[in-house]
C-alpha positions as CSV (number, residue, x, y, z in Angstrom):
1,M,0.0,0.0,0.0
2,K,1.2,3.5,-0.8
3,Q,2.5,5.6,2.1
4,C,-0.5,7.5,3.5
5,I,-0.2,11.1,2.3
6,F,-1.2,12.4,5.7
7,S,0.2,9.6,7.8
8,F,1.4,12.0,10.4
9,F,-2.1,13.0,11.1
10,L,-4.2,10.0,10.2
11,R,-2.2,7.3,11.9
12,N,-1.9,9.1,15.2
13,F,-4.6,11.6,15.5
14,A,-7.6,10.6,13.3
15,P,-10.8,10.9,15.3
16,S,-12.6,7.7,16.1
17,N,-16.4,7.2,15.7
18,N,-16.6,7.1,19.5
19,E,-15.2,10.6,19.7
20,R,-17.8,11.8,17.2
21,L,-20.6,10.1,19.1
22,M,-19.5,11.8,22.3
23,D,-20.4,15.1,20.7
24,R,-23.6,13.8,19.0
25,Q,-25.5,17.0,19.9
26,L,-22.7,19.5,19.1
27,Q,-20.8,18.7,16.0
28,T,-17.1,19.3,16.1
29,P,-14.7,19.4,13.2
30,D,-12.1,16.7,12.6
31,Y,-9.7,19.3,11.3
32,I,-9.6,23.1,11.8
33,F,-7.6,25.3,9.4
34,E,-7.3,28.8,10.7
35,S,-5.6,31.7,8.8
36,S,-4.5,35.1,9.9
37,W,-1.9,37.7,8.9
38,E,-0.7,37.4,12.5
39,V,0.1,33.6,12.5
40,C,3.8,33.5,13.6
41,N,3.8,37.3,13.0
42,K,3.4,39.3,16.2
43,V,2.1,42.7,15.1
44,G,-1.2,43.2,17.1
45,G,-3.9,41.9,19.3
46,I,-5.0,39.1,16.9
47,Y,-1.7,37.4,17.5
48,T,-2.5,37.3,21.2
49,V,-6.0,35.9,20.5
50,L,-4.8,33.1,18.3
51,S,-1.6,32.3,20.2
52,T,-3.3,32.1,23.6
53,R,-6.2,30.1,22.3
54,A,-4.0,27.6,20.4
55,K,-3.2,25.4,23.4
56,T,-6.8,24.9,24.3
57,L,-7.6,23.7,20.7
58,Q,-4.4,21.7,20.5
59,D,-5.1,19.8,23.7
60,R,-8.4,18.6,22.2
61,L,-7.6,18.2,18.5
62,Q,-4.0,17.0,18.9
63,D,-2.4,18.5,15.8
64,R,-5.6,18.5,13.8
65,V,-5.7,22.3,14.2
66,I,-3.4,23.9,11.5
67,F,-2.6,27.6,11.5
68,I,-1.7,29.3,8.2
69,G,0.3,32.5,8.0
70,P,2.2,34.6,5.6
71,D,5.8,33.7,4.7
72,F,7.6,36.9,4.0
73,W,10.6,36.1,6.2
74,T,13.6,36.6,3.8
75,E,16.2,38.5,5.6
76,H,15.7,36.7,8.9
77,E,13.5,33.9,10.3
78,S,10.3,34.5,12.3
79,P,11.2,34.2,16.0
80,Y,7.9,32.5,16.5
81,F,8.2,29.7,13.9
82,S,10.3,26.5,14.0
83,E,10.4,24.6,10.7
84,D,10.1,20.8,10.8
85,K,10.6,19.1,7.4
86,S,9.3,15.8,8.8
87,L,5.8,17.2,9.1
88,M,3.4,16.6,6.2
89,A,6.4,15.7,4.0
90,V,4.4,13.9,1.2
91,W,1.8,16.7,1.0
92,R,4.5,19.3,0.7
93,Q,5.9,17.5,-2.4
94,Q,2.4,17.7,-3.9
95,A,2.0,21.3,-2.9
96,A,5.1,22.2,-4.7
97,Q,3.8,20.6,-7.8
98,E,0.7,22.7,-7.5
99,G,2.8,25.9,-7.3
100,L,2.4,26.4,-3.6
101,R,5.6,27.6,-1.8
102,V,5.1,26.5,1.8
103,R,7.1,25.8,4.9
104,V,5.7,23.5,7.6
105,G,6.6,23.5,11.3
106,R,5.5,24.6,14.8
107,W,4.3,27.9,16.1
108,T,6.6,28.3,19.1
109,I,3.8,29.1,21.6
110,P,2.2,27.0,24.4
111,G,0.8,23.9,22.7
112,E,3.2,24.3,19.7
113,P,0.5,23.8,17.1
114,V,1.3,22.9,13.5
115,A,1.8,26.0,11.3
116,V,2.1,26.4,7.6
117,L,3.7,29.5,6.2
118,V,2.9,30.2,2.6
119,D,4.7,32.5,0.2
120,F,1.9,34.6,-1.4
121,R,4.1,36.7,-3.7
122,P,3.8,34.5,-6.8
123,F,0.0,35.1,-6.9
124,F,0.4,38.8,-7.6
125,E,0.7,37.8,-11.3
126,Q,-2.9,36.5,-11.1
127,K,-4.3,39.4,-9.1
128,N,-6.6,40.7,-11.8
129,Q,-8.1,37.3,-12.5
130,I,-8.6,36.7,-8.8
131,Y,-10.4,40.0,-8.3
132,T,-12.5,39.3,-11.4
133,M,-13.6,36.0,-9.9
134,L,-14.5,37.8,-6.7
135,W,-16.6,40.3,-8.5
136,E,-18.4,37.8,-10.7
137,H,-19.3,35.4,-7.8
138,Y,-19.7,37.8,-4.8
139,Q,-19.7,41.4,-6.2
140,V,-16.7,42.3,-4.2
141,D,-15.4,45.7,-5.2
142,S,-11.6,45.6,-5.6
143,L,-11.3,48.6,-7.9
144,H,-10.8,51.1,-5.1
145,A,-8.0,49.0,-3.4
146,Y,-4.9,50.7,-2.1
147,G,-2.4,50.3,0.7
148,D,-2.3,46.8,2.2
149,Y,-5.3,45.5,0.3
150,D,-3.4,43.7,-2.4
151,E,-0.9,42.1,-0.1
152,A,-3.5,40.9,2.3
153,S,-5.7,39.5,-0.5
154,M,-2.9,37.6,-2.1
155,F,-2.0,36.1,1.2
156,S,-5.7,35.2,1.8
157,Y,-5.9,33.6,-1.6
158,A,-2.6,31.6,-1.0
159,A,-3.9,30.4,2.4
160,A,-7.1,29.2,0.8
161,R,-5.2,27.3,-1.8
162,V,-3.3,25.6,0.9
163,V,-6.4,24.6,2.7
164,E,-7.9,23.3,-0.5
165,S,-4.8,21.3,-1.3
166,I,-4.6,19.7,2.2
167,Y,-8.3,18.8,2.1
168,R,-8.0,17.1,-1.3
169,H,-5.1,15.0,0.1
170,L,-7.0,14.2,3.2
171,R,-9.9,13.0,1.1
172,S,-7.4,11.0,-1.0
173,A,-6.0,9.4,2.1
174,D,-9.5,8.8,3.4
175,D,-10.3,6.9,0.3
176,Q,-7.2,4.7,0.5
177,Q,-8.0,3.8,4.1
178,A,-11.7,3.2,3.2
179,T,-12.9,5.2,6.2
180,E,-16.6,5.4,6.9
181,A,-16.9,9.2,6.4
182,A,-14.9,12.0,4.9
183,P,-13.2,14.2,7.4
184,R,-15.2,17.1,8.6
185,C,-13.1,20.2,7.9
186,L,-13.6,23.8,8.9
187,Y,-11.8,26.9,7.7
188,H,-11.7,29.9,10.1
189,A,-10.7,33.2,8.6
190,N,-9.8,36.2,10.7
191,E,-10.4,39.8,9.7
192,W,-11.1,41.3,6.3
193,M,-7.6,40.4,5.4
194,C,-8.6,36.7,5.1
195,G,-12.0,37.3,3.7
196,L,-11.1,36.5,0.1
197,G,-9.9,33.1,1.1
198,A,-13.1,32.3,2.9
199,L,-15.1,33.2,-0.2
200,Y,-12.7,31.1,-2.3
201,I,-13.3,28.0,-0.1
202,N,-17.0,28.7,-0.1
203,Y,-17.2,28.6,-3.9
204,N,-14.5,26.0,-4.7
205,V,-14.6,23.6,-1.8
206,P,-18.2,23.8,-0.5
207,E,-17.6,20.7,1.6
208,I,-15.5,22.7,4.0
209,A,-17.4,24.7,6.6
210,T,-16.4,28.3,6.9
211,V,-16.2,30.6,9.9
212,F,-15.4,34.3,9.6
213,T,-14.4,36.5,12.6
214,T,-14.2,40.3,12.3
215,H,-12.3,41.6,15.3
216,A,-13.3,45.2,14.4
217,T,-15.2,46.3,11.4
218,S,-13.0,48.2,9.0
219,I,-15.6,50.9,8.5
220,G,-16.5,51.3,12.1
221,R,-12.8,51.7,13.0
222,S,-12.5,54.3,10.2
223,I,-15.5,56.3,11.3
224,A,-14.2,56.4,14.8
225,G,-10.6,57.2,13.7
226,N,-11.8,60.1,11.5
227,Q,-13.3,61.9,14.5
228,K,-16.9,61.1,13.7
229,P,-19.3,60.2,16.4
230,L,-19.8,56.4,16.0
231,Y,-22.2,55.4,18.7
232,D,-24.9,58.1,18.9
233,Y,-25.4,57.9,15.1
234,L,-24.7,54.2,14.5
235,F,-28.4,53.5,13.7
236,A,-28.3,56.2,11.0
237,Y,-25.0,55.3,9.3
238,N,-25.1,53.4,6.0
239,G,-22.0,51.2,5.8
240,D,-21.7,51.4,2.0
241,Q,-22.2,55.1,1.9
242,M,-19.6,55.7,4.7
243,A,-17.1,53.5,3.0
244,E,-17.4,55.6,-0.1
245,E,-17.1,58.8,1.9
246,L,-14.0,57.6,3.8
247,N,-12.3,55.8,0.8
248,M,-12.8,52.4,2.3
249,Q,-14.9,50.7,-0.4
250,S,-12.7,47.7,-1.1
251,K,-11.9,46.7,2.5
252,H,-15.6,47.2,3.5
253,S,-16.8,45.3,0.4
254,I,-14.7,42.2,1.1
255,E,-15.6,42.2,4.8
256,K,-19.3,42.7,4.1
257,Q,-19.6,40.0,1.4
258,T,-17.6,37.5,3.5
259,A,-19.9,38.1,6.5
260,H,-23.0,37.4,4.2
261,H,-21.7,34.2,2.6
262,V,-19.7,32.2,5.2
263,D,-21.5,29.5,7.1
264,C,-20.9,31.2,10.5
265,F,-20.2,34.9,10.9
266,T,-18.8,35.9,14.3
267,T,-17.3,38.9,16.2
268,V,-15.7,39.4,19.6
269,S,-18.1,41.4,21.7
270,D,-21.8,42.5,22.0
271,I,-20.8,46.1,21.2
272,T,-19.2,45.0,17.9
273,A,-22.1,42.6,17.1
274,H,-24.4,45.7,17.1
275,E,-21.9,47.5,14.9
276,C,-21.9,44.5,12.4
277,E,-25.6,44.5,12.2
278,E,-25.8,48.2,11.5
279,L,-22.8,48.7,9.2
280,L,-22.5,45.3,7.5
281,D,-26.2,44.6,7.4
282,K,-25.6,41.2,8.9
283,P,-26.3,40.0,12.4
284,V,-23.5,37.8,13.8
285,D,-24.3,34.1,14.5
286,V,-22.1,33.9,17.6
287,V,-20.1,36.3,19.7
288,L,-16.6,34.9,20.4
289,P,-15.2,36.8,23.4
290,N,-11.4,36.8,23.6
291,G,-10.0,34.7,26.4
292,F,-6.5,34.3,27.8
293,D,-4.2,31.4,28.7
294,N,-2.6,32.1,32.1
295,S,0.3,29.8,31.4
296,F,1.9,33.1,30.2
297,V,1.8,34.4,33.8
298,P,4.8,33.4,35.9
299,K,4.2,31.5,39.2
300,T,4.8,32.9,42.7
301,Q,8.5,33.2,43.1
302,A,9.2,33.9,39.4
303,F,6.4,36.5,39.5
304,S,7.8,38.4,42.4
305,R,11.3,38.3,40.8
306,K,10.0,39.6,37.4
307,R,7.9,42.3,39.0
308,K,11.0,43.6,41.0
309,L,13.1,43.5,37.9
310,A,10.5,45.3,35.8
311,R,9.9,48.1,38.4
312,R,13.6,48.6,38.8
313,R,14.2,48.9,35.1
314,M,11.3,51.2,34.5
315,L,12.4,53.6,37.3
316,E,16.0,53.4,36.0
317,V,14.9,54.5,32.5
318,A,12.8,57.3,34.0
319,G,15.7,58.4,36.2
320,A,18.2,58.3,33.3
321,L,15.9,60.6,31.2
322,L,15.4,63.0,34.1
323,G,18.8,62.9,35.6
324,V,17.5,61.9,39.0
325,Q,16.9,58.8,41.1
326,M,13.2,58.0,41.2
327,P,11.6,57.1,44.5
328,D,11.1,53.3,45.1
329,D,7.5,53.8,46.0
330,A,6.7,55.7,42.8
331,L,3.3,54.7,41.3
332,I,4.0,53.2,37.9
333,V,1.1,53.5,35.5
334,S,0.9,52.8,31.8
335,T,-1.2,52.6,28.7
336,S,-0.4,50.5,25.6
337,G,-1.8,49.1,22.4
338,R,-1.9,50.1,18.8
339,Y,-1.1,53.7,18.0
340,E,-4.6,54.8,17.3
341,F,-4.5,58.2,19.1
342,R,-8.2,58.7,19.6
343,N,-9.6,55.2,19.3
344,K,-7.3,53.7,22.0
345,G,-7.8,56.7,24.2
346,I,-4.2,57.8,24.2
347,D,-5.3,61.4,23.9
348,V,-7.5,61.2,27.0
349,F,-4.7,59.4,28.9
350,I,-2.4,62.3,28.3
351,E,-5.2,64.7,29.2
352,A,-5.7,62.9,32.5
353,M,-2.0,62.8,33.4
354,N,-1.8,66.6,32.7
355,R,-4.7,67.2,35.1
356,L,-3.2,64.8,37.7
357,R,-0.1,66.9,37.8
358,H,-2.1,69.6,39.7
359,D,-4.2,67.3,41.8
360,R,-3.7,67.8,45.6
361,D,-5.1,64.4,46.4
362,L,-2.1,62.7,44.7
363,K,0.1,61.2,47.4
364,K,2.9,59.6,45.3
365,T,5.1,60.4,42.4
366,V,3.6,59.0,39.3
367,V,5.7,57.6,36.4
368,A,3.3,57.1,33.5
369,F,4.5,55.2,30.4
370,I,2.9,55.3,27.0
371,T,4.1,52.0,25.5
372,V,2.7,52.4,22.0
373,P,4.8,51.5,18.9
374,A,5.3,54.5,16.6
375,W,7.5,55.2,13.6
376,V,10.6,54.5,15.6
377,R,14.1,55.3,14.3
378,E,16.6,54.2,16.9
379,P,17.2,54.0,20.7
380,R,18.7,57.2,22.2
381,E,22.5,56.9,22.6
382,D,22.5,59.6,25.3
383,L,19.9,57.6,27.2
384,K,22.0,54.4,26.9
385,A,25.0,56.3,28.3
386,N,23.0,57.6,31.2
387,L,21.7,54.1,32.0
388,E,25.3,52.8,32.1
389,K,27.1,55.6,33.9
390,G,24.5,58.1,35.1
391,G,24.4,61.7,34.0
392,E,22.5,65.0,33.8
393,R,18.9,65.5,32.7
394,L,18.5,64.9,29.0
395,E,17.0,67.1,26.4
396,L,13.5,65.9,25.6
397,P,13.2,63.9,28.8
398,M,9.9,62.3,27.8
399,I,10.9,59.9,25.0
400,T,13.2,56.8,25.0
401,H,13.8,56.4,21.2
402,W,14.2,58.8,18.4
403,L,11.3,58.9,15.8
404,H,11.1,59.7,12.2
405,E,9.3,63.0,11.8
406,M,9.1,63.7,15.5
407,N,7.5,67.1,14.9
408,H,4.4,65.3,13.6
409,D,4.0,62.8,16.4
410,N,0.6,63.1,18.2
411,V,1.9,62.1,21.6
412,L,4.8,64.5,21.6
413,N,2.7,67.4,20.2
414,M,0.0,67.0,22.8
415,M,2.6,66.9,25.6
416,K,4.2,70.0,24.1
417,H,0.8,71.7,23.9
418,Y,0.3,71.2,27.7
419,D,4.0,72.0,28.5
420,M,4.5,68.6,30.0
421,Q,8.3,68.7,30.3
422,N,8.8,66.3,33.2
423,R,10.2,69.0,35.4
424,T,11.5,68.2,38.9
425,E,8.5,69.7,40.6
426,D,6.0,67.8,38.4
427,K,4.2,65.1,40.4
428,V,3.6,63.2,37.3
429,K,6.3,62.2,34.8
430,V,5.1,61.0,31.4
431,I,7.5,58.9,29.3
432,F,6.8,57.8,25.7
433,L,8.3,54.3,24.9
434,P,7.5,54.1,21.2
435,C,8.6,50.7,20.2
436,Y,7.6,47.0,20.2
437,L,8.7,45.5,23.5
438,D,10.4,42.3,22.2
439,G,13.2,42.3,24.7
440,H,15.6,43.8,22.2
441,D,14.5,47.5,21.8
442,G,17.9,48.8,23.0
443,I,16.5,50.7,26.1
444,M,14.1,48.7,28.2
445,N,15.3,45.3,26.8
446,L,12.3,43.4,28.3
447,S,9.4,41.7,26.6
448,Y,5.9,43.3,26.8
449,Y,4.7,40.9,29.5
450,D,8.0,41.3,31.5
451,V,7.3,45.1,31.5
452,L,3.6,44.7,32.2
453,V,4.1,42.8,35.4
454,G,6.0,45.9,36.9
455,N,3.0,48.2,36.6
456,D,0.9,49.3,39.6
457,L,-2.0,50.4,37.5
458,C,-2.8,50.2,33.8
459,I,-5.2,52.6,32.0
460,Y,-6.9,51.9,28.7
461,P,-9.6,54.6,28.2
462,S,-10.6,53.4,24.7
463,Y,-13.1,55.1,22.5
464,Y,-13.2,52.3,19.9
465,E,-12.3,48.8,21.3
466,P,-14.2,45.8,20.1
467,W,-12.8,43.7,22.9
468,G,-9.8,45.0,24.8
469,Y,-6.9,42.5,25.2
470,T,-4.7,45.0,27.0
471,P,-6.8,45.2,30.1
472,L,-7.4,41.5,30.1
473,E,-3.7,40.8,29.9
474,A,-3.0,43.4,32.7
475,V,-5.5,41.8,35.2
476,A,-4.1,38.4,34.3
477,F,-0.8,39.7,35.6
478,H,-2.5,41.0,38.8
479,V,-2.4,44.7,37.7
480,P,-5.6,46.6,38.5
481,C,-6.9,48.5,35.5
482,I,-9.0,51.4,34.3
483,T,-11.0,50.9,31.0
484,T,-14.3,52.1,29.6
485,D,-17.7,50.6,28.7
486,L,-17.0,51.3,25.0
487,A,-14.6,48.3,25.2
488,G,-16.1,44.9,24.9
489,F,-14.0,43.6,27.9
490,G,-15.3,46.5,30.0
491,L,-18.9,45.7,29.1
492,W,-18.3,42.0,29.9
493,A,-16.7,42.8,33.2
494,N,-19.7,45.0,34.2
495,K,-22.0,42.1,33.6
496,E,-19.8,39.9,35.8
497,F,-19.7,42.4,38.6
498,G,-23.4,43.2,38.4
499,H,-22.5,46.9,38.6
500,E,-20.1,49.4,37.0
501,G,-16.6,48.1,37.8
502,R,-14.7,49.9,40.6
503,I,-11.0,49.9,41.2
504,T,-11.5,47.7,44.3
505,D,-13.0,45.1,41.9
506,G,-9.6,45.0,40.1
507,L,-11.1,46.8,37.1
508,K,-12.6,50.3,37.0
509,V,-15.0,50.7,34.1
510,I,-15.7,54.4,33.2
511,H,-18.8,55.3,31.2
512,R,-17.8,56.8,27.9
513,T,-19.8,58.3,25.1
514,D,-19.1,60.2,21.9
515,Y,-18.9,63.5,23.8
516,N,-17.8,63.1,27.4
517,Y,-14.0,63.2,26.8
518,S,-13.4,65.7,29.6
519,D,-15.5,63.7,32.1
520,V,-13.4,60.6,31.3
521,A,-10.2,62.5,31.9
522,D,-11.4,63.7,35.2
523,A,-12.5,60.1,36.2
524,I,-9.1,58.8,35.4
525,R,-7.4,61.5,37.3
526,D,-9.6,60.9,40.4
527,A,-9.1,57.1,40.2
528,V,-5.3,57.4,40.1
529,A,-5.3,59.9,42.9
530,Y,-7.5,57.6,44.9
531,F,-5.3,54.6,44.2
532,S,-2.2,56.5,45.3
533,Q,-3.9,56.8,48.8
534,L,-4.5,53.1,49.3
535,S,-2.5,51.2,51.9
536,D,-0.4,48.2,50.9
537,K,-3.0,45.8,52.1
538,E,-5.7,47.6,50.1
539,V,-3.6,47.6,47.0
540,E,-3.0,43.9,47.5
541,R,-6.7,43.3,47.7
542,C,-7.1,45.2,44.4
543,R,-4.4,43.0,42.8
544,K,-6.1,39.8,44.0
545,A,-9.4,41.0,42.6
546,A,-7.9,41.7,39.3
547,A,-6.4,38.2,39.1
548,A,-9.7,36.7,40.2
549,L,-11.5,38.5,37.4
550,S,-9.0,37.2,34.8
551,K,-9.7,33.6,35.7
552,K,-13.3,34.1,34.6
553,A,-11.9,35.0,31.1
554,L,-9.7,32.0,30.5
555,W,-10.0,30.2,27.3
556,S,-11.2,27.2,29.3
557,Q,-14.3,29.3,30.0
558,F,-14.7,30.9,26.6
559,I,-13.8,28.1,24.2
560,R,-17.4,26.8,24.3
561,Y,-18.5,29.7,22.1
562,Y,-16.1,28.6,19.4
563,Y,-17.5,25.0,19.6
564,E,-20.9,26.6,19.1
565,A,-19.7,28.4,16.0
566,Y,-18.1,25.3,14.7
567,D,-21.4,23.4,15.1
568,I,-23.3,26.1,13.2
569,A,-20.8,26.1,10.4
570,L,-20.6,22.3,10.1
571,R,-24.4,22.0,10.0
572,R,-24.8,24.7,7.4
573,A,-22.1,23.0,5.2
574,E,-24.0,19.7,5.5
575,E,-27.2,21.4,4.4
576,R,-25.4,23.0,1.5
577,M,-23.9,19.7,0.3
578,A,-27.3,18.0,0.6
579,E,-28.9,20.8,-1.6
580,L,-26.1,20.5,-4.1
581,S,-26.5,16.7,-4.2
582,E,-30.3,17.0,-4.8
583,T,-29.6,19.6,-7.5
584,R,-27.2,17.2,-9.3
585,I,-29.7,14.3,-9.0
586,G,-32.5,16.5,-10.3
């Protein structure tokens, strides 16, 4: 007998009929293929969603969950991918014959799931034909594409081709082994960037069930980012019209058509579900809240050690900028996330810190870090020198790295507007750390989580935040937080508490609207001043409350929503195939 094409999977991990019977009422896939631009590519919050959820799926599916990401690693290798040429070796030979350039290995995260990286660049030659197919079958408008649309679409197409190829070989292997039923496969596409692939699978491989998750609608994010009031007028906005006004036609079109044609359309929070219904004209089938895997959180002794190290380093960096030694009991607060100045509430964070400078109720020195990646140029050499040998106060003592076009940076310009110069007499020192914290930034030289653990309080006053991973990560690391009820996580927490979250709950949830910017700034100022007055025991209770809240948001609690989505998609795929079969017979 020929060597089984997928022997790695089928011999060791093929599901038995007994396993299927165990989930008689809730269908589960035999194989899950999940694609995202952020597979083995740490650029944003979706990386955290997928990488923390992977272990939960891997524990159940045992290498039958396969992640697909872009392979653009030419000058250096992805630090999150380990190639293993023994995996899927026979299929890789077939893939090469089909014109697919792939590498197979492990995603180096907890659970170490199988990852396929695909080179999408060869498909640019077919771009016009691919877009024509999209228009003919789904009326997707690609004529107004610009920016990252083409790159994302070619990756999405390449990922779908990979899924199709693997599925065909699984069916071939199934036929050789004379199994009772073909494997039930599911393709999960994340964000508009993978929408094209979901539609390709829907049309070309209808046997595969499809799930599409929008983590934030492209048009909703654009409305908010363009200073337009999103929430008060959401009922009145027409998504297609707004996409034309804001030059978002192509991204909105692929997102909308994918939502309408996949087997199961999902998003990450109730607030974004409402947004989808209004702007995409499609209610979601399931809300998939983002969970967390607390295996990332160090245990007791390591936790204390890492916290001390982080606090020491953060205070050293602040002291080196200011030319002074910072007090050991300084209150370290921070905000972080994507550099969306208004959407992420960076503007109101700076506003609140400016007001806090003059607050008489503040009892400690506050060191406030803005850890948001900007267009960074290089770490400051004068700061490096001060960190090594000490020295005088530096010019521009509020930023750790030089930026390209510093005169046009929103953070620096707002601080300049308020004359926030981190003077000796200022009770609040604000420091901009404008780089990815990967442990090799040249100044902090700690990873994001290793910095996060050193905070006393984290503040995420988002205006547009479909879920809000940053506050969830913070409470998981025992750091009390402030967020808003325009963040999905804040809304979820309020439901858990049964009231508006308070700092003593581990998470303070501030009511935010389109128009109460000033009230939000005052609420943050007052909350930080209040926190500075708490005793060590009271602070410890807040920290324990934060950790307790995070345990309610573990993937072990939230994964059931995914299984519900899988069940919906599989049943609809079955119905589709039954209809196709009847049509052929007729």
